[in-house]
mmCIF entry with sequence, helices, sheets and N, C-alpha, C, O atoms, coordinates in Angstrom:
data_MODEL
# 
_entry.id   MODEL 
# 
_entity.id                         1 
_entity.type                       polymer 
_entity.pdbx_number_of_molecules   1 
# 
_entity_poly.entity_id                      1 
_entity_poly.type                           'polypeptide(L)' 
_entity_poly.nstd_linkage                   no 
_entity_poly.nstd_monomer                   no 
_entity_poly.pdbx_seq_one_letter_code       MKRHLEDLSESKRRFRKSLAQSPVAEKLRMLDQLRLRTIAIKKAAKDYPKTLRKLA 
_entity_poly.pdbx_seq_one_letter_code_can   MKRHLEDLSESKRRFRKSLAQSPVAEKLRMLDQLRLRTIAIKKAAKDYPKTLRKLA 
_entity_poly.pdbx_strand_id                 A 
# 
loop_
_entity_poly_seq.entity_id 
_entity_poly_seq.num 
_entity_poly_seq.mon_id 
_entity_poly_seq.hetero 
1 1  MET n 
1 2  LYS n 
1 3  ARG n 
1 4  HIS n 
1 5  LEU n 
1 6  GLU n 
1 7  ASP n 
1 8  LEU n 
1 9  SER n 
1 10 GLU n 
1 11 SER n 
1 12 LYS n 
1 13 ARG n 
1 14 ARG n 
1 15 PHE n 
1 16 ARG n 
1 17 LYS n 
1 18 SER n 
1 19 LEU n 
1 20 ALA n 
1 21 GLN n 
1 22 SER n 
1 23 PRO n 
1 24 VAL n 
1 25 ALA n 
1 26 GLU n 
1 27 LYS n 
1 28 LEU n 
1 29 ARG n 
1 30 MET n 
1 31 LEU n 
1 32 ASP n 
1 33 GLN n 
1 34 LEU n 
1 35 ARG n 
1 36 LEU n 
1 37 ARG n 
1 38 THR n 
1 39 ILE n 
1 40 ALA n 
1 41 ILE n 
1 42 LYS n 
1 43 LYS n 
1 44 ALA n 
1 45 ALA n 
1 46 LYS n 
1 47 ASP n 
1 48 TYR n 
1 49 PRO n 
1 50 LYS n 
1 51 THR n 
1 52 LEU n 
1 53 ARG n 
1 54 LYS n 
1 55 LEU n 
1 56 ALA n 
# 
_struct_asym.id          A 
_struct_asym.entity_id   1 
# 
loop_
_struct_conf.conf_type_id 
_struct_conf.id 
_struct_conf.pdbx_PDB_helix_id 
_struct_conf.beg_label_comp_id 
_struct_conf.beg_label_asym_id 
_struct_conf.beg_label_seq_id 
_struct_conf.pdbx_beg_PDB_ins_code 
_struct_conf.end_label_comp_id 
_struct_conf.end_label_asym_id 
_struct_conf.end_label_seq_id 
_struct_conf.pdbx_end_PDB_ins_code 
_struct_conf.beg_auth_comp_id 
_struct_conf.beg_auth_asym_id 
_struct_conf.beg_auth_seq_id 
_struct_conf.end_auth_comp_id 
_struct_conf.end_auth_asym_id 
_struct_conf.end_auth_seq_id 
_struct_conf.pdbx_PDB_helix_class 
_struct_conf.details 
_struct_conf.pdbx_PDB_helix_length 
HELX_P HELX_P1 AA1 LYS A 2  ? GLN A 21 ? LYS A 2  GLN A 21 1 ? 20 
HELX_P HELX_P2 AA2 VAL A 24 ? ASP A 47 ? VAL A 24 ASP A 47 1 ? 24 
# 
_struct_conf_type.id          HELX_P 
_struct_conf_type.criteria    ? 
_struct_conf_type.reference   ? 
# 
loop_
_atom_site.group_PDB 
_atom_site.id 
_atom_site.type_symbol 
_atom_site.label_atom_id 
_atom_site.label_alt_id 
_atom_site.label_comp_id 
_atom_site.label_asym_id 
_atom_site.label_entity_id 
_atom_site.label_seq_id 
_atom_site.pdbx_PDB_ins_code 
_atom_site.Cartn_x 
_atom_site.Cartn_y 
_atom_site.Cartn_z 
_atom_site.occupancy 
_atom_site.B_iso_or_equiv 
_atom_site.pdbx_formal_charge 
_atom_site.auth_seq_id 
_atom_site.auth_comp_id 
_atom_site.auth_asym_id 
_atom_site.auth_atom_id 
_atom_site.pdbx_PDB_model_num 
ATOM 1   N N  . MET A 1 1  ? 0.825   -1.195 0.000   1.00 0.00 ? 1  MET A N  1 
ATOM 2   C CA . MET A 1 1  ? 0.000   0.000  0.000   1.00 0.00 ? 1  MET A CA 1 
ATOM 3   C C  . MET A 1 1  ? 0.874   1.266  0.000   1.00 0.00 ? 1  MET A C  1 
ATOM 4   O O  . MET A 1 1  ? 0.569   2.240  -0.688  1.00 0.00 ? 1  MET A O  1 
ATOM 5   N N  . LYS A 1 2  ? 1.953   1.235  0.774   1.00 0.00 ? 2  LYS A N  1 
ATOM 6   C CA . LYS A 1 2  ? 2.837   2.395  0.851   1.00 0.00 ? 2  LYS A CA 1 
ATOM 7   C C  . LYS A 1 2  ? 3.429   2.711  -0.526  1.00 0.00 ? 2  LYS A C  1 
ATOM 8   O O  . LYS A 1 2  ? 3.516   3.875  -0.917  1.00 0.00 ? 2  LYS A O  1 
ATOM 9   N N  . ARG A 1 3  ? 3.828   1.680  -1.247  1.00 0.00 ? 3  ARG A N  1 
ATOM 10  C CA . ARG A 1 3  ? 4.401   1.870  -2.580  1.00 0.00 ? 3  ARG A CA 1 
ATOM 11  C C  . ARG A 1 3  ? 3.381   2.521  -3.514  1.00 0.00 ? 3  ARG A C  1 
ATOM 12  O O  . ARG A 1 3  ? 3.724   3.388  -4.317  1.00 0.00 ? 3  ARG A O  1 
ATOM 13  N N  . HIS A 1 4  ? 2.129   2.093  -3.397  1.00 0.00 ? 4  HIS A N  1 
ATOM 14  C CA . HIS A 1 4  ? 1.058   2.651  -4.226  1.00 0.00 ? 4  HIS A CA 1 
ATOM 15  C C  . HIS A 1 4  ? 0.910   4.151  -3.955  1.00 0.00 ? 4  HIS A C  1 
ATOM 16  O O  . HIS A 1 4  ? 0.758   4.935  -4.891  1.00 0.00 ? 4  HIS A O  1 
ATOM 17  N N  . LEU A 1 5  ? 0.954   4.549  -2.697  1.00 0.00 ? 5  LEU A N  1 
ATOM 18  C CA . LEU A 1 5  ? 0.826   5.960  -2.343  1.00 0.00 ? 5  LEU A CA 1 
ATOM 19  C C  . LEU A 1 5  ? 2.020   6.762  -2.847  1.00 0.00 ? 5  LEU A C  1 
ATOM 20  O O  . LEU A 1 5  ? 1.863   7.904  -3.279  1.00 0.00 ? 5  LEU A O  1 
ATOM 21  N N  . GLU A 1 6  ? 3.196   6.179  -2.794  1.00 0.00 ? 6  GLU A N  1 
ATOM 22  C CA . GLU A 1 6  ? 4.382   6.859  -3.313  1.00 0.00 ? 6  GLU A CA 1 
ATOM 23  C C  . GLU A 1 6  ? 4.269   7.051  -4.826  1.00 0.00 ? 6  GLU A C  1 
ATOM 24  O O  . GLU A 1 6  ? 4.608   8.112  -5.349  1.00 0.00 ? 6  GLU A O  1 
ATOM 25  N N  . ASP A 1 7  ? 3.790   6.018  -5.527  1.00 0.00 ? 7  ASP A N  1 
ATOM 26  C CA . ASP A 1 7  ? 3.599   6.125  -6.977  1.00 0.00 ? 7  ASP A CA 1 
ATOM 27  C C  . ASP A 1 7  ? 2.564   7.197  -7.306  1.00 0.00 ? 7  ASP A C  1 
ATOM 28  O O  . ASP A 1 7  ? 2.742   7.972  -8.246  1.00 0.00 ? 7  ASP A O  1 
ATOM 29  N N  . LEU A 1 8  ? 1.499   7.239  -6.540  1.00 0.00 ? 8  LEU A N  1 
ATOM 30  C CA . LEU A 1 8  ? 0.453   8.226  -6.750  1.00 0.00 ? 8  LEU A CA 1 
ATOM 31  C C  . LEU A 1 8  ? 0.992   9.634  -6.525  1.00 0.00 ? 8  LEU A C  1 
ATOM 32  O O  . LEU A 1 8  ? 0.720   10.543 -7.310  1.00 0.00 ? 8  LEU A O  1 
ATOM 33  N N  . SER A 1 9  ? 1.742   9.806  -5.469  1.00 0.00 ? 9  SER A N  1 
ATOM 34  C CA . SER A 1 9  ? 2.327   11.105 -5.161  1.00 0.00 ? 9  SER A CA 1 
ATOM 35  C C  . SER A 1 9  ? 3.279   11.557 -6.275  1.00 0.00 ? 9  SER A C  1 
ATOM 36  O O  . SER A 1 9  ? 3.256   12.720 -6.678  1.00 0.00 ? 9  SER A O  1 
ATOM 37  N N  . GLU A 1 10 ? 4.094   10.658 -6.759  1.00 0.00 ? 10 GLU A N  1 
ATOM 38  C CA . GLU A 1 10 ? 5.031   10.973 -7.840  1.00 0.00 ? 10 GLU A CA 1 
ATOM 39  C C  . GLU A 1 10 ? 4.281   11.326 -9.126  1.00 0.00 ? 10 GLU A C  1 
ATOM 40  O O  . GLU A 1 10 ? 4.666   12.248 -9.844  1.00 0.00 ? 10 GLU A O  1 
ATOM 41  N N  . SER A 1 11 ? 3.222   10.595 -9.407  1.00 0.00 ? 11 SER A N  1 
ATOM 42  C CA . SER A 1 11 ? 2.418   10.862 -10.589 1.00 0.00 ? 11 SER A CA 1 
ATOM 43  C C  . SER A 1 11 ? 1.788   12.253 -10.514 1.00 0.00 ? 11 SER A C  1 
ATOM 44  O O  . SER A 1 11 ? 1.784   12.994 -11.497 1.00 0.00 ? 11 SER A O  1 
ATOM 45  N N  . LYS A 1 12 ? 1.264   12.597 -9.358  1.00 0.00 ? 12 LYS A N  1 
ATOM 46  C CA . LYS A 1 12 ? 0.680   13.932 -9.175  1.00 0.00 ? 12 LYS A CA 1 
ATOM 47  C C  . LYS A 1 12 ? 1.732   15.015 -9.364  1.00 0.00 ? 12 LYS A C  1 
ATOM 48  O O  . LYS A 1 12 ? 1.462   16.041 -9.989  1.00 0.00 ? 12 LYS A O  1 
ATOM 49  N N  . ARG A 1 13 ? 2.922   14.796 -8.833  1.00 0.00 ? 13 ARG A N  1 
ATOM 50  C CA . ARG A 1 13 ? 3.998   15.768 -8.968  1.00 0.00 ? 13 ARG A CA 1 
ATOM 51  C C  . ARG A 1 13 ? 4.351   15.996 -10.433 1.00 0.00 ? 13 ARG A C  1 
ATOM 52  O O  . ARG A 1 13 ? 4.507   17.135 -10.872 1.00 0.00 ? 13 ARG A O  1 
ATOM 53  N N  . ARG A 1 14 ? 4.476   14.907 -11.183 1.00 0.00 ? 14 ARG A N  1 
ATOM 54  C CA . ARG A 1 14 ? 4.796   15.015 -12.614 1.00 0.00 ? 14 ARG A CA 1 
ATOM 55  C C  . ARG A 1 14 ? 3.687   15.734 -13.373 1.00 0.00 ? 14 ARG A C  1 
ATOM 56  O O  . ARG A 1 14 ? 3.956   16.576 -14.229 1.00 0.00 ? 14 ARG A O  1 
ATOM 57  N N  . PHE A 1 15 ? 2.426   15.394 -13.051 1.00 0.00 ? 15 PHE A N  1 
ATOM 58  C CA . PHE A 1 15 ? 1.295   16.024 -13.730 1.00 0.00 ? 15 PHE A CA 1 
ATOM 59  C C  . PHE A 1 15 ? 1.263   17.524 -13.442 1.00 0.00 ? 15 PHE A C  1 
ATOM 60  O O  . PHE A 1 15 ? 1.055   18.325 -14.354 1.00 0.00 ? 15 PHE A O  1 
ATOM 61  N N  . ARG A 1 16 ? 1.464   17.907 -12.196 1.00 0.00 ? 16 ARG A N  1 
ATOM 62  C CA . ARG A 1 16 ? 1.459   19.325 -11.831 1.00 0.00 ? 16 ARG A CA 1 
ATOM 63  C C  . ARG A 1 16 ? 2.596   20.078 -12.513 1.00 0.00 ? 16 ARG A C  1 
ATOM 64  O O  . ARG A 1 16 ? 2.428   21.221 -12.938 1.00 0.00 ? 16 ARG A O  1 
ATOM 65  N N  . LYS A 1 17 ? 3.739   19.435 -12.611 1.00 0.00 ? 17 LYS A N  1 
ATOM 66  C CA . LYS A 1 17 ? 4.879   20.067 -13.288 1.00 0.00 ? 17 LYS A CA 1 
ATOM 67  C C  . LYS A 1 17 ? 4.568   20.267 -14.773 1.00 0.00 ? 17 LYS A C  1 
ATOM 68  O O  . LYS A 1 17 ? 4.862   21.322 -15.335 1.00 0.00 ? 17 LYS A O  1 
ATOM 69  N N  . SER A 1 18 ? 3.971   19.249 -15.406 1.00 0.00 ? 18 SER A N  1 
ATOM 70  C CA . SER A 1 18 ? 3.633   19.384 -16.825 1.00 0.00 ? 18 SER A CA 1 
ATOM 71  C C  . SER A 1 18 ? 2.558   20.450 -17.032 1.00 0.00 ? 18 SER A C  1 
ATOM 72  O O  . SER A 1 18 ? 2.588   21.175 -18.026 1.00 0.00 ? 18 SER A O  1 
ATOM 73  N N  . LEU A 1 19 ? 1.606   20.550 -16.097 1.00 0.00 ? 19 LEU A N  1 
ATOM 74  C CA . LEU A 1 19 ? 0.587   21.592 -16.196 1.00 0.00 ? 19 LEU A CA 1 
ATOM 75  C C  . LEU A 1 19 ? 1.209   22.981 -16.087 1.00 0.00 ? 19 LEU A C  1 
ATOM 76  O O  . LEU A 1 19 ? 0.840   23.896 -16.823 1.00 0.00 ? 19 LEU A O  1 
ATOM 77  N N  . ALA A 1 20 ? 2.139   23.125 -15.179 1.00 0.00 ? 20 ALA A N  1 
ATOM 78  C CA . ALA A 1 20 ? 2.795   24.422 -14.991 1.00 0.00 ? 20 ALA A CA 1 
ATOM 79  C C  . ALA A 1 20 ? 3.550   24.846 -16.245 1.00 0.00 ? 20 ALA A C  1 
ATOM 80  O O  . ALA A 1 20 ? 3.674   26.039 -16.521 1.00 0.00 ? 20 ALA A O  1 
ATOM 81  N N  . GLN A 1 21 ? 4.049   23.888 -16.997 1.00 0.00 ? 21 GLN A N  1 
ATOM 82  C CA . GLN A 1 21 ? 4.815   24.194 -18.202 1.00 0.00 ? 21 GLN A CA 1 
ATOM 83  C C  . GLN A 1 21 ? 3.946   24.314 -19.452 1.00 0.00 ? 21 GLN A C  1 
ATOM 84  O O  . GLN A 1 21 ? 4.438   24.691 -20.516 1.00 0.00 ? 21 GLN A O  1 
ATOM 85  N N  . SER A 1 22 ? 2.666   23.997 -19.329 1.00 0.00 ? 22 SER A N  1 
ATOM 86  C CA . SER A 1 22 ? 1.755   24.056 -20.474 1.00 0.00 ? 22 SER A CA 1 
ATOM 87  C C  . SER A 1 22 ? 1.461   25.499 -20.855 1.00 0.00 ? 22 SER A C  1 
ATOM 88  O O  . SER A 1 22 ? 1.471   26.387 -20.003 1.00 0.00 ? 22 SER A O  1 
ATOM 89  N N  . PRO A 1 23 ? 1.198   25.730 -22.136 1.00 0.00 ? 23 PRO A N  1 
ATOM 90  C CA . PRO A 1 23 ? 0.822   27.079 -22.566 1.00 0.00 ? 23 PRO A CA 1 
ATOM 91  C C  . PRO A 1 23 ? -0.547  27.476 -21.989 1.00 0.00 ? 23 PRO A C  1 
ATOM 92  O O  . PRO A 1 23 ? -1.378  26.618 -21.692 1.00 0.00 ? 23 PRO A O  1 
ATOM 93  N N  . VAL A 1 24 ? -0.760  28.766 -21.841 1.00 0.00 ? 24 VAL A N  1 
ATOM 94  C CA . VAL A 1 24 ? -2.008  29.266 -21.275 1.00 0.00 ? 24 VAL A CA 1 
ATOM 95  C C  . VAL A 1 24 ? -3.206  28.804 -22.110 1.00 0.00 ? 24 VAL A C  1 
ATOM 96  O O  . VAL A 1 24 ? -4.241  28.435 -21.554 1.00 0.00 ? 24 VAL A O  1 
ATOM 97  N N  . ALA A 1 25 ? -3.074  28.823 -23.428 1.00 0.00 ? 25 ALA A N  1 
ATOM 98  C CA . ALA A 1 25 ? -4.185  28.422 -24.303 1.00 0.00 ? 25 ALA A CA 1 
ATOM 99  C C  . ALA A 1 25 ? -4.620  26.988 -24.005 1.00 0.00 ? 25 ALA A C  1 
ATOM 100 O O  . ALA A 1 25 ? -5.815  26.692 -23.987 1.00 0.00 ? 25 ALA A O  1 
ATOM 101 N N  . GLU A 1 26 ? -3.665  26.109 -23.774 1.00 0.00 ? 26 GLU A N  1 
ATOM 102 C CA . GLU A 1 26 ? -3.996  24.720 -23.458 1.00 0.00 ? 26 GLU A CA 1 
ATOM 103 C C  . GLU A 1 26 ? -4.720  24.627 -22.108 1.00 0.00 ? 26 GLU A C  1 
ATOM 104 O O  . GLU A 1 26 ? -5.664  23.851 -21.959 1.00 0.00 ? 26 GLU A O  1 
ATOM 105 N N  . LYS A 1 27 ? -4.278  25.412 -21.140 1.00 0.00 ? 27 LYS A N  1 
ATOM 106 C CA . LYS A 1 27 ? -4.925  25.423 -19.826 1.00 0.00 ? 27 LYS A CA 1 
ATOM 107 C C  . LYS A 1 27 ? -6.364  25.921 -19.939 1.00 0.00 ? 27 LYS A C  1 
ATOM 108 O O  . LYS A 1 27 ? -7.261  25.404 -19.273 1.00 0.00 ? 27 LYS A O  1 
ATOM 109 N N  . LEU A 1 28 ? -6.575  26.924 -20.782 1.00 0.00 ? 28 LEU A N  1 
ATOM 110 C CA . LEU A 1 28 ? -7.928  27.439 -20.982 1.00 0.00 ? 28 LEU A CA 1 
ATOM 111 C C  . LEU A 1 28 ? -8.824  26.404 -21.655 1.00 0.00 ? 28 LEU A C  1 
ATOM 112 O O  . LEU A 1 28 ? -10.002 26.294 -21.317 1.00 0.00 ? 28 LEU A O  1 
ATOM 113 N N  . ARG A 1 29 ? -8.280  25.644 -22.603 1.00 0.00 ? 29 ARG A N  1 
ATOM 114 C CA . ARG A 1 29 ? -9.054  24.562 -23.239 1.00 0.00 ? 29 ARG A CA 1 
ATOM 115 C C  . ARG A 1 29 ? -9.453  23.515 -22.201 1.00 0.00 ? 29 ARG A C  1 
ATOM 116 O O  . ARG A 1 29 ? -10.573 23.005 -22.213 1.00 0.00 ? 29 ARG A O  1 
ATOM 117 N N  . MET A 1 30 ? -8.522  23.206 -21.310 1.00 0.00 ? 30 MET A N  1 
ATOM 118 C CA . MET A 1 30 ? -8.820  22.226 -20.264 1.00 0.00 ? 30 MET A CA 1 
ATOM 119 C C  . MET A 1 30 ? -9.941  22.734 -19.352 1.00 0.00 ? 30 MET A C  1 
ATOM 120 O O  . MET A 1 30 ? -10.822 21.970 -18.959 1.00 0.00 ? 30 MET A O  1 
ATOM 121 N N  . LEU A 1 31 ? -9.902  24.022 -19.019 1.00 0.00 ? 31 LEU A N  1 
ATOM 122 C CA . LEU A 1 31 ? -10.956 24.606 -18.194 1.00 0.00 ? 31 LEU A CA 1 
ATOM 123 C C  . LEU A 1 31 ? -12.309 24.545 -18.892 1.00 0.00 ? 31 LEU A C  1 
ATOM 124 O O  . LEU A 1 31 ? -13.328 24.265 -18.260 1.00 0.00 ? 31 LEU A O  1 
ATOM 125 N N  . ASP A 1 32 ? -12.316 24.807 -20.191 1.00 0.00 ? 32 ASP A N  1 
ATOM 126 C CA . ASP A 1 32 ? -13.573 24.700 -20.951 1.00 0.00 ? 32 ASP A CA 1 
ATOM 127 C C  . ASP A 1 32 ? -14.125 23.281 -20.907 1.00 0.00 ? 32 ASP A C  1 
ATOM 128 O O  . ASP A 1 32 ? -15.328 23.085 -20.737 1.00 0.00 ? 32 ASP A O  1 
ATOM 129 N N  . GLN A 1 33 ? -13.251 22.295 -21.057 1.00 0.00 ? 33 GLN A N  1 
ATOM 130 C CA . GLN A 1 33 ? -13.691 20.902 -20.999 1.00 0.00 ? 33 GLN A CA 1 
ATOM 131 C C  . GLN A 1 33 ? -14.246 20.556 -19.626 1.00 0.00 ? 33 GLN A C  1 
ATOM 132 O O  . GLN A 1 33 ? -15.268 19.879 -19.515 1.00 0.00 ? 33 GLN A O  1 
ATOM 133 N N  . LEU A 1 34 ? -13.568 21.024 -18.578 1.00 0.00 ? 34 LEU A N  1 
ATOM 134 C CA . LEU A 1 34 ? -14.052 20.773 -17.220 1.00 0.00 ? 34 LEU A CA 1 
ATOM 135 C C  . LEU A 1 34 ? -15.406 21.439 -16.983 1.00 0.00 ? 34 LEU A C  1 
ATOM 136 O O  . LEU A 1 34 ? -16.283 20.865 -16.337 1.00 0.00 ? 34 LEU A O  1 
ATOM 137 N N  . ARG A 1 35 ? -15.569 22.650 -17.508 1.00 0.00 ? 35 ARG A N  1 
ATOM 138 C CA . ARG A 1 35 ? -16.840 23.364 -17.361 1.00 0.00 ? 35 ARG A CA 1 
ATOM 139 C C  . ARG A 1 35 ? -17.967 22.597 -18.050 1.00 0.00 ? 35 ARG A C  1 
ATOM 140 O O  . ARG A 1 35 ? -19.052 22.451 -17.487 1.00 0.00 ? 35 ARG A O  1 
ATOM 141 N N  . LEU A 1 36 ? -17.715 22.108 -19.257 1.00 0.00 ? 36 LEU A N  1 
ATOM 142 C CA . LEU A 1 36 ? -18.741 21.338 -19.971 1.00 0.00 ? 36 LEU A CA 1 
ATOM 143 C C  . LEU A 1 36 ? -19.082 20.046 -19.228 1.00 0.00 ? 36 LEU A C  1 
ATOM 144 O O  . LEU A 1 36 ? -20.246 19.648 -19.170 1.00 0.00 ? 36 LEU A O  1 
ATOM 145 N N  . ARG A 1 37 ? -18.077 19.400 -18.669 1.00 0.00 ? 37 ARG A N  1 
ATOM 146 C CA . ARG A 1 37 ? -18.319 18.171 -17.920 1.00 0.00 ? 37 ARG A CA 1 
ATOM 147 C C  . ARG A 1 37 ? -19.140 18.451 -16.661 1.00 0.00 ? 37 ARG A C  1 
ATOM 148 O O  . ARG A 1 37 ? -20.029 17.679 -16.303 1.00 0.00 ? 37 ARG A O  1 
ATOM 149 N N  . THR A 1 38 ? -18.830 19.563 -15.997 1.00 0.00 ? 38 THR A N  1 
ATOM 150 C CA . THR A 1 38 ? -19.574 19.940 -14.798 1.00 0.00 ? 38 THR A CA 1 
ATOM 151 C C  . THR A 1 38 ? -21.033 20.219 -15.131 1.00 0.00 ? 38 THR A C  1 
ATOM 152 O O  . THR A 1 38 ? -21.927 19.807 -14.392 1.00 0.00 ? 38 THR A O  1 
ATOM 153 N N  . ILE A 1 39 ? -21.278 20.906 -16.226 1.00 0.00 ? 39 ILE A N  1 
ATOM 154 C CA . ILE A 1 39 ? -22.646 21.192 -16.654 1.00 0.00 ? 39 ILE A CA 1 
ATOM 155 C C  . ILE A 1 39 ? -23.388 19.893 -16.929 1.00 0.00 ? 39 ILE A C  1 
ATOM 156 O O  . ILE A 1 39 ? -24.540 19.743 -16.523 1.00 0.00 ? 39 ILE A O  1 
ATOM 157 N N  . ALA A 1 40 ? -22.745 18.957 -17.609 1.00 0.00 ? 40 ALA A N  1 
ATOM 158 C CA . ALA A 1 40 ? -23.379 17.673 -17.918 1.00 0.00 ? 40 ALA A CA 1 
ATOM 159 C C  . ALA A 1 40 ? -23.703 16.894 -16.640 1.00 0.00 ? 40 ALA A C  1 
ATOM 160 O O  . ALA A 1 40 ? -24.769 16.287 -16.538 1.00 0.00 ? 40 ALA A O  1 
ATOM 161 N N  . ILE A 1 41 ? -22.792 16.910 -15.675 1.00 0.00 ? 41 ILE A N  1 
ATOM 162 C CA . ILE A 1 41 ? -23.030 16.194 -14.418 1.00 0.00 ? 41 ILE A CA 1 
ATOM 163 C C  . ILE A 1 41 ? -24.188 16.829 -13.658 1.00 0.00 ? 41 ILE A C  1 
ATOM 164 O O  . ILE A 1 41 ? -25.044 16.124 -13.124 1.00 0.00 ? 41 ILE A O  1 
ATOM 165 N N  . LYS A 1 42 ? -24.217 18.157 -13.609 1.00 0.00 ? 42 LYS A N  1 
ATOM 166 C CA . LYS A 1 42 ? -25.315 18.841 -12.920 1.00 0.00 ? 42 LYS A CA 1 
ATOM 167 C C  . LYS A 1 42 ? -26.650 18.555 -13.580 1.00 0.00 ? 42 LYS A C  1 
ATOM 168 O O  . LYS A 1 42 ? -27.654 18.360 -12.895 1.00 0.00 ? 42 LYS A O  1 
ATOM 169 N N  . LYS A 1 43 ? -26.670 18.529 -14.910 1.00 0.00 ? 43 LYS A N  1 
ATOM 170 C CA . LYS A 1 43 ? -27.902 18.220 -15.630 1.00 0.00 ? 43 LYS A CA 1 
ATOM 171 C C  . LYS A 1 43 ? -28.354 16.799 -15.313 1.00 0.00 ? 43 LYS A C  1 
ATOM 172 O O  . LYS A 1 43 ? -29.540 16.564 -15.079 1.00 0.00 ? 43 LYS A O  1 
ATOM 173 N N  . ALA A 1 44 ? -27.427 15.860 -15.304 1.00 0.00 ? 44 ALA A N  1 
ATOM 174 C CA . ALA A 1 44 ? -27.766 14.473 -14.990 1.00 0.00 ? 44 ALA A CA 1 
ATOM 175 C C  . ALA A 1 44 ? -28.286 14.363 -13.558 1.00 0.00 ? 44 ALA A C  1 
ATOM 176 O O  . ALA A 1 44 ? -29.231 13.619 -13.295 1.00 0.00 ? 44 ALA A O  1 
ATOM 177 N N  . ALA A 1 45 ? -27.681 15.092 -12.645 1.00 0.00 ? 45 ALA A N  1 
ATOM 178 C CA . ALA A 1 45 ? -28.125 15.055 -11.250 1.00 0.00 ? 45 ALA A CA 1 
ATOM 179 C C  . ALA A 1 45 ? -29.540 15.611 -11.133 1.00 0.00 ? 45 ALA A C  1 
ATOM 180 O O  . ALA A 1 45 ? -30.346 15.117 -10.345 1.00 0.00 ? 45 ALA A O  1 
ATOM 181 N N  . LYS A 1 46 ? -29.833 16.632 -11.916 1.00 0.00 ? 46 LYS A N  1 
ATOM 182 C CA . LYS A 1 46 ? -31.174 17.228 -11.893 1.00 0.00 ? 46 LYS A CA 1 
ATOM 183 C C  . LYS A 1 46 ? -32.198 16.278 -12.520 1.00 0.00 ? 46 LYS A C  1 
ATOM 184 O O  . LYS A 1 46 ? -33.317 16.155 -12.023 1.00 0.00 ? 46 LYS A O  1 
ATOM 185 N N  . ASP A 1 47 ? -31.816 15.609 -13.607 1.00 0.00 ? 47 ASP A N  1 
ATOM 186 C CA . ASP A 1 47 ? -32.724 14.691 -14.300 1.00 0.00 ? 47 ASP A CA 1 
ATOM 187 C C  . ASP A 1 47 ? -32.948 13.396 -13.528 1.00 0.00 ? 47 ASP A C  1 
ATOM 188 O O  . ASP A 1 47 ? -34.019 12.797 -13.629 1.00 0.00 ? 47 ASP A O  1 
ATOM 189 N N  . TYR A 1 48 ? -31.958 12.957 -12.761 1.00 0.00 ? 48 TYR A N  1 
ATOM 190 C CA . TYR A 1 48 ? -32.049 11.690 -12.041 1.00 0.00 ? 48 TYR A CA 1 
ATOM 191 C C  . TYR A 1 48 ? -31.662 11.873 -10.572 1.00 0.00 ? 48 TYR A C  1 
ATOM 192 O O  . TYR A 1 48 ? -30.634 11.357 -10.133 1.00 0.00 ? 48 TYR A O  1 
ATOM 193 N N  . PRO A 1 49 ? -32.472 12.599 -9.820  1.00 0.00 ? 49 PRO A N  1 
ATOM 194 C CA . PRO A 1 49 ? -32.096 12.894 -8.432  1.00 0.00 ? 49 PRO A CA 1 
ATOM 195 C C  . PRO A 1 49 ? -32.032 11.655 -7.536  1.00 0.00 ? 49 PRO A C  1 
ATOM 196 O O  . PRO A 1 49 ? -31.369 11.681 -6.499  1.00 0.00 ? 49 PRO A O  1 
ATOM 197 N N  . LYS A 1 50 ? -32.698 10.591 -7.915  1.00 0.00 ? 50 LYS A N  1 
ATOM 198 C CA . LYS A 1 50 ? -32.684 9.392  -7.080  1.00 0.00 ? 50 LYS A CA 1 
ATOM 199 C C  . LYS A 1 50 ? -31.395 8.595  -7.244  1.00 0.00 ? 50 LYS A C  1 
ATOM 200 O O  . LYS A 1 50 ? -31.013 7.853  -6.339  1.00 0.00 ? 50 LYS A O  1 
ATOM 201 N N  . THR A 1 51 ? -30.722 8.734  -8.376  1.00 0.00 ? 51 THR A N  1 
ATOM 202 C CA . THR A 1 51 ? -29.528 7.942  -8.620  1.00 0.00 ? 51 THR A CA 1 
ATOM 203 C C  . THR A 1 51 ? -28.230 8.716  -8.474  1.00 0.00 ? 51 THR A C  1 
ATOM 204 O O  . THR A 1 51 ? -27.168 8.125  -8.277  1.00 0.00 ? 51 THR A O  1 
ATOM 205 N N  . LEU A 1 52 ? -28.313 10.031 -8.570  1.00 0.00 ? 52 LEU A N  1 
ATOM 206 C CA . LEU A 1 52 ? -27.103 10.852 -8.461  1.00 0.00 ? 52 LEU A CA 1 
ATOM 207 C C  . LEU A 1 52 ? -27.274 11.868 -7.342  1.00 0.00 ? 52 LEU A C  1 
ATOM 208 O O  . LEU A 1 52 ? -28.366 12.391 -7.123  1.00 0.00 ? 52 LEU A O  1 
ATOM 209 N N  . ARG A 1 53 ? -26.199 12.136 -6.650  1.00 0.00 ? 53 ARG A N  1 
ATOM 210 C CA . ARG A 1 53 ? -26.242 13.175 -5.617  1.00 0.00 ? 53 ARG A CA 1 
ATOM 211 C C  . ARG A 1 53 ? -26.400 14.533 -6.267  1.00 0.00 ? 53 ARG A C  1 
ATOM 212 O O  . ARG A 1 53 ? -25.875 14.774 -7.354  1.00 0.00 ? 53 ARG A O  1 
ATOM 213 N N  . LYS A 1 54 ? -27.112 15.406 -5.612  1.00 0.00 ? 54 LYS A N  1 
ATOM 214 C CA . LYS A 1 54 ? -27.236 16.760 -6.114  1.00 0.00 ? 54 LYS A CA 1 
ATOM 215 C C  . LYS A 1 54 ? -25.928 17.496 -5.913  1.00 0.00 ? 54 LYS A C  1 
ATOM 216 O O  . LYS A 1 54 ? -25.276 17.362 -4.877  1.00 0.00 ? 54 LYS A O  1 
ATOM 217 N N  . LEU A 1 55 ? -25.553 18.273 -6.911  1.00 0.00 ? 55 LEU A N  1 
ATOM 218 C CA . LEU A 1 55 ? -24.315 19.035 -6.834  1.00 0.00 ? 55 LEU A CA 1 
ATOM 219 C C  . LEU A 1 55 ? -24.639 20.490 -6.520  1.00 0.00 ? 55 LEU A C  1 
ATOM 220 O O  . LEU A 1 55 ? -25.610 21.042 -7.038  1.00 0.00 ? 55 LEU A O  1 
ATOM 221 N N  . ALA A 1 56 ? -23.861 21.079 -5.708  1.00 0.00 ? 56 ALA A N  1 
ATOM 222 C CA . ALA A 1 56 ? -24.089 22.491 -5.328  1.00 0.00 ? 56 ALA A CA 1 
ATOM 223 C C  . ALA A 1 56 ? -23.683 23.423 -6.433  1.00 0.00 ? 56 ALA A C  1 
ATOM 224 O O  . ALA A 1 56 ? -23.804 24.640 -6.290  1.00 0.00 ? 56 ALA A O  1 
# 
């Protein structure tokens, strides 16, 4: 289990470093994708309140 956590921590570090080095335009595209995904999840939560938790 400890090894798994170390691998996860290292992976996060590498991902954060690559994000920091990414161009601003790419970061903005990622934000747009996240926004669209959030909208879709909220819509699904509204359409199916019994199966999905409501999102604030």
